[in-house]
N, C-alpha and C positions, 0 to 999 in steps of 0.2 A: 821670895821669888824662886821658882824652881827652874832647873836647867836639865836638859837631856844629855846623858853621858853614856854613849853606846846604847844598850838596851835598858838602861836604868834611868830613873828620875832622881835628882838630888835637890833637896830644898823644900821650902814650904809651899803647899798648894791648898788654899782654903784652911780648913780646920786641922789638917794633918801635915806631918813632916815625912818626906821620903828620904831614906838613907840606904847605904849599902853595908851589909854586914856579912862577912865570910862568903862573898860572891853572890849573895841573895838580896832581893829587894825587901826592905823592911819599912813598915809604916808605923809611926807613933803619933799619938795625939799631942797637940801643943799644951804646954804648961798652963794651968789655970791661974787666974788672978787678974788684977788690973794691969793692963798693958796699953801702950800707945799704939793705935792702929794707923799704920802708914798708908800712903796711897798705893804702894807696891803690894801691901798685904791685901788691900781691898781688891786690887786687880787679880791677884792670885786666887782669892776666894771666888771671884766672879768666874774665872776660867775653870776652876774646879766644879762650880755649880753648873756651868754650861756643859762640861764634859759628862757629868753625872746624869744630867737631864737627857742629853743626846744618847748616851749609852742605854738608858731606860727605854727610850723610843725605839732604838734599833732592836733591842732584845724583844720587846713586845711585838714588833713588826714581823718577826720570824717565829713567833710562838706556836704557830700552827704546826710547823714541822719539827721545831726543837722541843716543844712542849715544856713541861715544868721539870723535866728530868735532867736539869743541869746541876753541876756540883756546887757546893756552898760558896766557893771562892770566885765563881764565874762573874757575878756583877762587879766585884772589886777589880778583877783582872781586866775586864772590858773597859771599865772607867779609867783605869791606869793607862791603858794603851791609847785611849782617846785623849787623855790629858797630855801625853807625849806629843800627839799629833797637833793639838791646839797650841801647845807651847811653841812648836816649830813654826806654825802658821800665823802666829800672833804679830800684829803690827802695833808696837807700843805707842806710836805717835797718835794713832787714830782709835786704838782699842778694838779694831776689827781684825778679821782673819782672811788670809789668802792661802789657796791651795793649788797644787799642780797634780799632774797625772799620777805621780808616785807618792803623794803625801800620805795616803792611807794604806800603803803596802804592808805596814806593820800588822794590819788586821788579817791579811791573807793567811789562811791556815789556822786562824784562831779556833781553839777547841772549847766548845760549850760544856764539855764534861771531861776534865783531865784524868778522871779515873778510867776512862775508856778511850784512849787515843784513837783517832779516826783511822790512821794508817796501819793500826794493828788489825783492823777488821777488813778494810778495803785497800788492796795493794795497788790497784790501777785507779789513780785519781783523775777526776774530770778536769777539763781546762776550757777556756773560752777563746773565741776569736771574734773580732769586730770589723765590720766593713761599713763605713759611714755610721748610720744610726741603727744598723742591724747587728744584733748579737747572736752568736751561735754557741750553745753549750754542748761540749763534746764529752761523751762517756765512752772510754775505750772498750775494746773487747774484754769480756770478763770470763776467765776460766774458773769454773767452780769445781773443786774447793780451793784451787791454788791461789786465786786472787781475792776471793770473798770468803772470810772465815765466819762460820756460824757458831753462836753460843750453844751449849747443850740444850736439847729439846726443840730447838728452832726448826721449823719446817719450811719457812720462807722469809724473805727480806724485802721490804718495800723501800726502795731508794727514792727519796723525794727531794725536789729542788724548789726553792722559792727566791724571788728577786724583789727587793724593796728599793725604790728610788725616792730620794728626798730632795725637794726643792728648798734649799736652805734660805731662800729669799723670802718666801711667804708661808713657811711652815706647813706645806702640804706634802703628801707622799702618795706614791703609786705602788700597790702591792700586787705582784703577779705570781701565781703558782706556775712555775715554768714547766713542770712535768714530773712524772714518776714512772718507775718500772718495778715490777714484782719479779723476784728471782727465787726459784724453788731450790731447796737444799738437796739437789741431786747432781751427780757428776754431769757437767755439760759445758758448752762454750756459748756464751751469750754474745751475739754480734754487737759491734759498736753502735751506739745510738746518739742522736743529737736532737736538740730542741732549739727553736728560734724565737726571738722576741725583738720588738722595737724598743730602743732605749731613748730616754729624753736627754737631748744635748744640754750640758750644763747642770744636770742633776747628779747628786751623789748616789751611787748604786752599790748595793750589797747583795751578793748571791750566797745563800746558805744551803746546806744539804744535810740530810740525816739518814741514818740507817735504822729502820724500824723492824725489829724481828718479831715474829709471831709463831705460836705453836698451834697447829690445827688438831682438834680432837672431836669427839662425837657431839660436843655442845657448840662447836664453832671455833673461831680464832681467838686465841688468848695472847694479849700483848706481853712481851717479855722484857721490854725496856724498863729500866728503873733508874733511881738516883745513882745506883752503883754502876750501871752499864747502859749508856745511851750515846753511841757515837754520833756526833754532830759537829759541823765545822763551817767556817766561812771560806768559800771557794775563791771569791774575789771581792775587792772593795776599792772604790775610787770613782773618779769622774771618767766613765768609760768612753763617752763620746765628747770629751771636753777639749778645749783649747789648752795651750801650754800652762796658762795661769788663770785661775778663776777667783773672783772676789770683787769687792770686799763683802764679807758676811758679818752680821752682828751675832748670829747664832742665838736667837731668842730661846729661852727655856719654855717648857710646857709641852702640851700634847700636839702632835702633828695631825692635821686633818686628812683623812684618807679620801682621795679624789677618784680613785679607780681601783677596783678589786676584781680579780678573776680567779 
């Protein structure tokens, strides 16, 4: 069974063992051979499986703006963070999970590509405000090139936002493209902008954003984002319009059905 110690996981979760070595998270496989499988081992494996499945659903849900240009460690890093969340929210008596408004804070600022940290490219980061079931996403004033750093040859940047809401009770999800804005690579001051949306009370919400750089030439626009450079991150994650404590959830594995898309 694994436990959370600070920002690290220590112990066995499913088929792997989490350790700390020289201040870094290390993952090793369990030794092979005939072993006695305890009830705790089965529970840990189940928790790992649910975390892995949910991480996959989250990643696929924001694929339109994050694309496939994430770094090779991203799926593991996302699963690791969700394992930490599930361990803290797990009720060992019932095998179910309970969460609160801050349970998913660890995902805020998650980088989909650690080779291109988001705040290296955009220095004025967005934030959200919520009133009842109305969410507002705020993008502060951007001074180009002071606040937005363009890679070589880039002529513009498309800043895109997507929100995914998961109903953890019936495996449905709502995907909303919150908005986008295109900023040219010329010295300028872009006024603050905001986008509004209605959120579903009691649903788990994730807002992700990406910076998509292009080069314009005589043949049209050429995408510059690659596996080596693709700034994308999670802006917020949690039960935005939730009560203090939500649950219990069984967190079934498998694909979530999309019930609304815009």
